[in-house]
C-alpha positions as CSV (number, residue, x, y, z in Angstrom):
1,M,-0.4,-0.3,-0.5
2,A,1.5,3.2,-1.0
3,T,2.4,5.5,1.6
4,K,1.3,9.3,2.5
5,R,3.6,10.6,1.0
6,E,4.0,8.2,-2.6
7,M,0.0,9.3,-3.0
8,Q,1.6,12.7,-2.5
9,I,3.9,12.7,-4.9
10,E,1.6,11.1,-6.9
11,L,-1.1,14.0,-7.3
12,I,1.4,16.2,-7.5
13,E,3.1,14.2,-10.9
14,L,-0.4,14.4,-11.8
15,L,-1.5,18.2,-11.1
16,E,1.3,18.5,-13.2
17,E,1.1,16.4,-16.3
18,K,-3.0,17.6,-16.2
19,A,-1.5,21.5,-16.1
20,R,1.2,20.1,-18.9
21,R,-2.1,18.9,-21.7
22,E,-4.4,21.8,-20.6
23,K,-0.7,23.8,-22.0
24,K,-0.2,21.6,-24.9
25,F,-4.3,21.2,-25.9
26,R,-5.4,24.9,-25.2
27,Y,-6.4,25.3,-28.3
28,R,-9.3,23.2,-27.6
29,K,-10.5,25.0,-24.9
30,M,-10.0,28.5,-26.9
31,F,-12.8,28.5,-28.7
32,G,-15.3,28.9,-25.3
33,S,-13.4,31.8,-24.4
34,L,-13.6,33.7,-27.9
35,Y,-16.2,37.0,-27.7
36,D,-19.0,37.1,-29.4
37,W,-17.8,39.0,-32.2
38,Q,-14.5,36.6,-32.7
39,R,-17.1,33.2,-33.0
40,E,-19.6,35.4,-34.9
41,F,-16.2,36.5,-37.7
42,I,-15.3,32.4,-37.7
43,K,-19.0,32.3,-38.7
44,H,-19.3,34.2,-41.3
45,T,-15.9,31.9,-43.1
46,A,-18.5,29.6,-43.9
47,S,-20.6,31.9,-46.3
48,Y,-18.0,34.2,-47.7
49,S,-14.7,33.3,-49.7
50,E,-13.2,36.5,-47.9
51,T,-14.2,37.6,-44.6
52,C,-12.4,41.1,-43.4
53,L,-11.2,42.7,-39.4
54,C,-10.6,45.4,-40.0
55,A,-10.1,46.3,-35.8
56,A,-8.6,48.1,-33.6
57,N,-5.4,48.8,-31.9
58,R,-4.8,45.5,-29.5
59,I,-7.9,43.8,-29.2
60,G,-7.0,40.5,-30.5
61,K,-7.1,40.4,-34.6
62,T,-4.4,38.6,-35.1
63,Y,-4.7,36.3,-32.1
64,T,-7.8,35.5,-34.1
65,G,-6.6,35.1,-37.3
66,T,-3.9,32.5,-36.0
67,Y,-6.2,30.7,-33.9
68,I,-7.8,29.8,-37.3
69,D,-5.2,28.9,-39.0
70,A,-4.1,26.5,-36.4
71,I,-7.3,25.2,-36.4
72,H,-7.5,24.4,-39.3
73,A,-4.0,23.6,-40.1
74,M,-4.3,20.6,-37.4
75,G,-8.5,19.8,-38.8
76,D,-9.1,19.8,-35.4
77,Y,-12.9,21.7,-35.1
78,P,-14.4,21.6,-31.6
79,E,-18.0,21.3,-30.5
80,G,-19.5,23.6,-31.8
81,W,-17.4,25.4,-34.3
82,D,-20.0,26.7,-37.6
83,G,-17.1,28.5,-39.8
84,H,-15.6,27.1,-42.8
85,K,-14.3,23.3,-42.0
86,F,-11.9,21.7,-45.1
87,E,-12.2,17.7,-45.7
88,H,-8.3,17.4,-45.9
89,P,-5.5,18.8,-44.7
90,P,-5.2,22.4,-46.1
91,L,-2.2,25.1,-47.9
92,I,-2.1,27.8,-45.9
93,W,-0.9,30.9,-46.6
94,C,0.3,32.9,-43.8
95,L,1.6,36.4,-45.0
96,G,2.5,40.2,-43.0
97,Y,5.4,43.2,-43.6
98,S,7.7,41.4,-43.6
99,G,9.9,38.1,-42.1
100,E,10.7,39.8,-39.0
101,K,6.8,40.6,-38.9
102,C,5.7,37.4,-40.5
103,R,8.0,35.2,-37.3
104,D,6.9,37.9,-33.9
105,L,3.3,38.0,-35.0
106,L,2.5,34.8,-36.9
107,Q,5.3,32.3,-36.7
108,K,4.9,32.9,-32.9
109,E,1.5,32.5,-32.1
110,L,1.2,29.6,-34.7
111,F,4.3,27.3,-33.3
112,G,5.8,29.5,-30.8
113,I,9.3,29.8,-29.7
114,K,12.0,28.0,-32.2
115,T,14.8,26.7,-30.1
116,D,18.2,24.3,-30.9
117,A,15.1,21.8,-28.2
118,G,12.6,22.3,-31.1
119,F,8.8,24.4,-31.2
120,S,7.4,25.3,-28.6
121,G,4.9,28.1,-26.3
122,G,2.6,27.8,-30.0
123,L,-1.2,27.3,-30.4
124,I,0.0,24.0,-32.8
125,P,1.6,21.6,-30.2
126,A,5.1,21.0,-31.2
127,D,4.9,17.0,-32.0
128,L,2.7,17.5,-34.5
129,I,5.4,19.5,-36.6
130,M,6.2,17.4,-38.8
131,S,8.8,19.0,-40.5
132,Y,10.2,22.7,-41.6
133,E,12.4,25.0,-43.1
134,S,13.5,27.8,-43.0
135,M,13.6,31.6,-44.4
136,T,16.6,33.2,-46.3
137,G,17.1,36.2,-44.9
138,T,16.0,36.2,-41.3
139,P,17.2,34.0,-38.1
140,G,14.5,32.2,-36.5
141,A,11.9,32.2,-39.6
142,M,10.4,29.7,-41.2
143,R,9.3,29.8,-44.8
144,T,6.8,26.0,-44.4
145,V,5.8,24.4,-41.8
146,R,4.5,20.9,-42.2
147,V,1.7,20.2,-39.4
148,K,0.0,16.2,-38.9
149,H,-3.6,16.4,-40.0
150,V,-6.5,14.6,-38.3
151,S,-7.1,13.1,-41.4
152,G,-3.6,11.3,-40.9
153,G,-2.7,13.0,-44.0
154,V,0.0,16.0,-43.2
155,S,-1.3,20.6,-43.6
156,T,0.8,23.1,-45.1
157,V,1.6,26.4,-43.3
158,Q,3.9,28.6,-45.4
159,F,4.7,32.4,-44.5
160,W,5.7,35.1,-47.4
161,S,6.0,38.9,-46.4
162,Y,4.8,41.4,-48.4
163,S,8.3,42.2,-49.3
164,Q,9.1,39.4,-51.9
165,G,6.0,41.5,-53.7
166,Q,3.1,39.7,-56.2
167,H,5.3,38.3,-58.2
168,A,7.0,35.5,-55.0
169,L,2.7,35.1,-55.1
170,M,3.0,32.3,-58.0
171,G,2.4,28.8,-58.5
172,D,0.3,27.2,-55.9
173,S,-3.2,25.8,-55.4
174,V,-3.5,27.7,-52.1
175,D,-7.2,26.7,-50.2
176,W,-6.4,29.0,-46.8
177,F,-4.8,32.1,-46.5
178,H,-4.8,34.9,-43.6
179,I,-3.5,38.5,-44.8
180,D,-1.9,40.5,-40.9
181,E,-2.0,43.9,-41.8
182,E,-2.6,45.6,-45.1
183,P,-0.3,45.5,-47.6
184,R,1.1,48.8,-49.2
185,D,0.9,47.4,-52.2
186,Q,-1.8,46.9,-53.6
187,S,-1.0,43.9,-56.5
188,I,-1.0,41.6,-53.1
189,H,-4.2,40.7,-52.3
190,P,-5.7,40.3,-56.1
191,Q,-2.2,37.8,-56.2
192,V,-3.5,36.3,-53.5
193,L,-6.9,35.5,-54.7
194,T,-5.8,34.0,-58.1
195,R,-3.9,31.7,-56.3
196,T,-6.7,30.9,-54.5
197,A,-9.0,30.0,-58.1
198,T,-8.5,26.1,-57.6
199,G,-7.7,26.0,-53.9
200,D,-10.2,22.8,-51.7
201,K,-10.0,21.0,-53.7
202,G,-11.3,22.8,-56.6
203,K,-14.2,24.5,-55.0
204,G,-12.1,28.0,-54.8
205,G,-9.3,28.1,-51.4
206,R,-10.8,31.5,-49.1
207,G,-9.5,33.3,-46.3
208,I,-9.1,36.3,-43.8
209,L,-7.5,40.0,-43.3
210,T,-6.8,41.2,-40.3
211,F,-5.4,44.9,-40.3
212,T,-5.4,48.2,-38.1
213,P,-6.3,50.3,-41.6
214,E,-3.2,52.8,-41.5
215,N,-3.4,53.3,-44.8
216,G,-6.0,55.3,-44.8
217,R,-8.9,54.7,-47.0
218,T,-7.2,52.5,-49.6
219,E,-9.2,50.6,-52.8
220,L,-9.0,48.0,-50.5
221,V,-10.1,49.5,-47.5
222,I,-13.1,51.2,-49.8
223,K,-14.1,48.0,-51.9
224,F,-14.9,46.1,-48.4
225,M,-16.5,48.5,-46.7
226,D,-18.3,50.0,-49.0
227,S,-19.2,47.8,-51.7
228,P,-18.3,44.6,-50.5
229,G,-18.9,41.4,-53.1
230,A,-21.3,38.6,-53.0
231,G,-18.1,36.4,-51.6
232,Q,-16.4,39.3,-49.1
233,Y,-18.3,39.5,-45.8
234,F,-17.0,42.9,-43.3
235,M,-16.7,43.7,-40.1
236,R,-15.0,46.2,-38.0
237,K,-14.3,46.2,-34.3
238,G,-12.8,49.1,-31.4
239,W,-11.8,48.5,-28.3
240,D,-15.5,48.8,-26.7
241,D,-15.5,45.2,-28.2
242,A,-12.5,44.4,-26.2
243,P,-13.5,43.6,-22.6
244,H,-9.8,42.8,-21.2
245,L,-8.6,46.4,-22.0
246,S,-8.9,47.9,-18.7
247,E,-9.8,51.8,-18.5
248,D,-6.1,52.6,-17.3
249,V,-4.9,51.1,-20.1
250,K,-7.3,52.7,-22.5
251,T,-5.9,55.5,-21.0
252,K,-1.6,55.1,-21.1
253,L,-2.3,54.2,-24.3
254,L,-5.2,56.8,-25.9
255,D,-2.9,59.3,-24.5
256,S,0.8,57.7,-26.8
257,F,-1.7,58.0,-30.3
258,P,-1.0,61.9,-31.9
259,A,-4.8,62.9,-32.4
260,H,-5.1,62.2,-36.1
261,Q,-4.7,58.5,-35.7
262,R,-6.9,58.0,-32.8
263,D,-10.0,57.4,-34.3
264,M,-8.1,54.6,-36.2
265,R,-6.5,52.6,-33.6
266,T,-8.9,52.6,-30.6
267,K,-12.4,52.8,-33.4
268,G,-10.8,50.8,-36.6
269,L,-11.6,53.7,-38.4
270,P,-9.6,54.1,-41.2
271,M,-7.3,57.4,-41.2
272,L,-7.8,60.2,-43.7
273,G,-4.8,62.8,-43.4
274,H,-2.9,60.2,-45.6
275,G,-3.9,57.3,-48.2
276,R,-6.8,58.5,-50.9
277,I,-8.4,61.6,-50.9
278,Y,-11.8,60.9,-53.0
279,D,-11.9,58.0,-50.3
280,M,-15.3,56.4,-51.8
281,S,-15.8,53.0,-54.5
282,E,-16.4,54.0,-58.4
283,D,-19.5,52.4,-58.8
284,F,-20.3,54.7,-55.6
285,I,-20.4,57.9,-57.6
286,S,-20.4,57.0,-61.2
287,C,-24.0,56.7,-63.1
288,E,-25.1,55.9,-66.9
289,A,-24.9,59.7,-69.4
290,F,-28.0,61.0,-69.5
291,E,-29.9,63.4,-72.0
292,I,-29.3,67.3,-69.6
293,P,-31.5,69.3,-69.9
294,D,-31.7,72.3,-71.4
295,H,-32.3,74.6,-68.1
296,W,-29.5,72.5,-66.5
297,L,-26.6,74.8,-66.5
298,L,-23.1,73.8,-68.1
299,I,-19.3,74.9,-66.9
300,G,-16.0,74.0,-68.9
301,G,-12.7,73.7,-66.7
302,M,-9.9,72.9,-68.1
303,D,-6.3,72.5,-67.0
304,F,-2.7,73.7,-69.3
305,G,0.0,71.4,-70.4
306,Y,2.3,70.8,-72.8
307,D,4.5,67.9,-71.0
308,H,2.7,66.4,-69.5
309,P,-1.4,66.3,-70.3
310,Q,-4.1,69.5,-70.7
311,S,-7.5,68.7,-69.9
312,Q,-10.9,69.6,-70.6
313,V,-14.2,68.9,-68.8
314,K,-17.5,69.6,-68.6
315,L,-20.6,69.6,-65.8
316,A,-23.6,70.1,-65.9
317,I,-25.9,71.6,-62.5
318,N,-29.4,70.8,-61.9
319,P,-30.4,74.3,-60.8
320,D,-33.7,72.0,-59.0
321,S,-31.5,69.8,-56.5
322,D,-27.9,71.3,-57.0
323,E,-26.9,68.0,-58.0
324,I,-23.0,68.4,-60.1
325,Y,-22.9,65.4,-62.9
326,L,-20.0,65.6,-64.8
327,T,-21.1,64.4,-68.0
328,N,-17.5,64.9,-70.4
329,A,-13.6,64.4,-69.6
330,W,-10.9,63.7,-71.8
331,K,-7.2,64.6,-71.7
332,C,-3.6,64.6,-74.0
333,S,-0.4,65.4,-73.4
334,K,1.6,67.8,-75.9
335,V,-1.3,68.7,-78.5
336,S,-2.1,71.9,-79.3
337,A,-4.1,74.6,-78.7
338,N,-6.1,74.1,-82.0
339,D,-6.2,69.9,-81.6
340,A,-7.5,70.4,-78.2
341,W,-10.7,72.3,-79.3
342,G,-10.9,70.1,-82.8
343,T,-10.9,67.0,-80.2
344,T,-13.5,68.5,-77.8
345,K,-15.3,71.2,-79.7
346,H,-18.6,69.3,-80.4
347,W,-18.8,69.3,-75.6
348,Q,-17.1,72.5,-75.5
349,E,-18.1,74.7,-77.5
350,G,-20.6,77.9,-76.3
351,V,-18.9,76.5,-72.7
352,P,-17.7,78.5,-70.3
353,I,-15.0,77.2,-69.7
354,A,-13.0,78.1,-66.3
355,W,-9.6,77.7,-66.1
356,P,-6.5,78.4,-63.8
357,H,-4.2,81.1,-63.0
358,D,-1.2,79.8,-64.9
359,G,-3.5,80.5,-68.0
360,L,-1.7,84.0,-67.1
361,M,1.8,83.2,-68.2
362,R,3.1,83.6,-71.3
363,E,3.4,80.1,-73.8
364,K,6.3,78.3,-73.4
365,G,8.6,77.6,-76.9
366,R,6.1,81.0,-77.8
367,D,8.0,84.2,-79.4
368,D,4.4,86.1,-79.2
369,A,3.2,88.3,-76.4
370,K,-0.1,85.9,-75.9
371,Q,-0.4,84.7,-72.4
372,Q,-1.6,80.5,-72.8
373,A,-5.6,81.5,-72.7
374,D,-5.7,83.7,-75.4
375,H,-4.5,81.2,-77.9
376,Y,-6.9,78.9,-75.9
377,S,-9.1,81.5,-76.5
378,D,-8.1,82.3,-80.5
379,A,-9.0,78.5,-81.1
380,G,-12.5,78.4,-80.2
381,F,-12.9,77.5,-76.8
382,N,-15.8,80.2,-74.7
383,L,-12.7,81.3,-71.5
384,L,-14.2,83.4,-69.2
385,G,-13.1,86.0,-68.6
386,E,-10.7,85.5,-65.0
387,R,-9.4,83.0,-63.7
388,A,-11.3,80.2,-60.9
389,T,-11.3,81.3,-57.7
390,W,-13.8,81.2,-55.0
391,D,-16.3,84.9,-55.4
392,G,-12.9,86.7,-57.0
393,S,-11.0,85.9,-53.6
394,S,-8.8,83.0,-52.6
395,N,-8.3,79.7,-55.8
396,S,-7.7,77.0,-52.0
397,V,-6.9,73.9,-52.8
398,E,-8.4,71.8,-49.6
399,Q,-11.6,74.5,-49.6
400,G,-12.2,72.6,-53.0
401,L,-11.0,69.2,-52.3
402,Y,-13.6,68.5,-48.9
403,E,-16.3,70.5,-51.5
404,L,-16.4,67.7,-53.7
405,R,-16.0,64.8,-51.5
406,Q,-18.9,66.1,-49.2
407,R,-20.7,66.1,-52.0
408,M,-19.8,62.1,-52.9
409,Q,-20.8,61.4,-50.0
410,L,-24.3,62.8,-50.5
411,G,-24.7,61.7,-53.0
412,T,-24.9,65.3,-54.9
413,F,-21.7,64.7,-57.1
414,K,-21.9,62.0,-60.2
415,V,-20.1,61.0,-63.1
416,F,-20.9,59.2,-65.8
417,Q,-20.0,55.7,-67.0
418,G,-17.9,56.7,-70.2
419,C,-15.9,59.5,-68.2
420,R,-13.1,56.7,-67.8
421,D,-10.1,59.3,-67.4
422,F,-11.3,60.9,-64.5
423,F,-11.8,57.9,-63.1
424,D,-8.0,56.2,-63.7
425,E,-7.5,59.5,-61.9
426,F,-10.1,59.8,-59.0
427,L,-8.9,56.1,-57.5
428,Q,-5.3,57.2,-57.1
429,Y,-5.2,60.9,-56.4
430,H,-3.9,60.5,-53.0
431,R,-1.5,61.7,-50.0
432,D,1.5,60.9,-48.4
433,D,2.0,60.2,-45.1
434,K,2.6,63.4,-44.2
435,G,-0.5,64.0,-45.5
436,K,0.8,66.1,-48.6
437,I,-1.3,66.3,-52.2
438,V,1.0,63.6,-54.2
439,K,0.4,65.4,-57.5
440,T,0.5,63.3,-60.4
441,R,-2.2,61.7,-62.5
442,D,-4.3,64.7,-61.8
443,D,-5.2,66.9,-64.7
444,I,-8.8,65.9,-64.6
445,L,-9.4,66.8,-61.2
446,D,-7.7,69.7,-61.2
447,A,-9.9,70.6,-64.0
448,V,-13.1,69.9,-62.8
449,R,-11.5,71.9,-59.0
450,Y,-11.5,75.1,-61.4
451,A,-14.4,74.2,-63.1
452,Y,-16.8,74.4,-59.8
453,M,-15.1,76.3,-58.5
454,M,-16.2,78.9,-61.6
455,K,-20.0,76.8,-61.3
456,R,-21.2,80.7,-60.9
457,R,-21.0,81.8,-63.9
458,A,-22.3,78.7,-65.4
459,K,-24.8,79.1,-67.9
460,A,-27.9,77.4,-69.2
461,K,-27.3,74.3,-72.0
462,G,-30.4,76.3,-73.7
463,E,-28.7,79.8,-73.7
464,I,-25.1,77.9,-75.5
465,L,-27.5,76.4,-78.0
466,R,-29.6,79.2,-78.6
467,P,-29.3,80.0,-82.7
468,K,-27.8,82.8,-83.5
469,T,-30.0,86.2,-84.6
470,V,-28.6,87.9,-87.4
471,S,-29.2,91.7,-87.9
472,F,-31.1,92.1,-90.9
473,D,-30.4,96.0,-90.7
474,K,-27.2,94.8,-91.6
475,I,-28.3,93.1,-94.9
476,I,-28.1,95.7,-98.0
477,I,-30.6,95.1,-100.4
478,P,-29.4,95.0,-104.0
479,T,-31.6,97.7,-106.0
480,A,-32.4,97.2,-109.8
481,N,-29.2,99.2,-110.0
482,H,-26.7,97.0,-108.0
483,W,-27.8,94.0,-111.0
């Protein structure tokens, strides 16, 4: 019969073994401890091929994503799991900013820390790791890790960094992807999707995106937030959804954030200090072309250019509702004023046209004394007698951007779908990380702003198209002697 001491030692050993197993298989209890929104996020992966979590800092977005990755890799789905399930060992891609970020944020959560004795501390037990290959150039980082799957097969987890570029993401048919933090290179996401086309045994792969929107309202963010496709689901969560953050921690963190970043870091709202300026989707502001009524007002705009494109636009204004429509847009480099008139005359003739201050400059490469604006007036354009300003005073760029963006959001500025050159500029018009406007490919956008500034000088379409009257008192009637 065992002594009391022997029984105590056995009990201690059993408790230690229990603790070891609980630590080893902690993923099995995690599902029951998730927040409701984390469970909801998992659930949507069954119905959508892409599920996006746009979230504040420190609320557990990467933790949520890597937990899902781990469950798929092992195939050990907990009771009550209503998210997507793979019936086979999947190929999983985990993507981050760099090799270091992949190692410290994704690899560490999934597999723990790599030591000479192997892996320890990750969601996936070390004895399920069948083999691995290191990532070149990043100490301790893995390129590929193979995991034993409950089916008896082997899942493959691969880590990719955005710094490798989209061309590195080729060749494989991916079953599951996890994009952690949004890539600045907007070609990464489409390339990943391409790799999922034949994933999950031909049914099409799927995946998740977990990030804080530090890049602002990029095209990717806008797509998910404003006009998600049939296979896309968007979720935004902030500090109010993370009870584990104490008020003291929130206060200290908030004080450390610059004021312009606080909504982004605490609520998951895209930061507008940099990134796209007109931060909405093309579909949101586009409309089908229609015949403009005669009582509507027309105003044109132009931006001078030769080595860089010159541009011409026309706006139509509904005087009853104050809605504004961009109906025509054109740009071209290395063309003369006469060539520009020949191309746009059929929709610009007679329309009053706003122009910028550089129209007062002498045209480059010409010896005559004419200003740039004079050459366009001579060609046939109906240029206004003054440069574009706000009510004769300032020509503030920021005021124009603010008002046009507000109109776009309210639905009172629309663009005819055929204005492709406009949309090409609209989709990439942005500020740099210091908030400065990046002055490239903005010729049509500038012309639109000039026309908008001078909308007080617009004229009714019917008045512009009215035939010119002839003064009969100047017509000489021939007499008999003239015959």
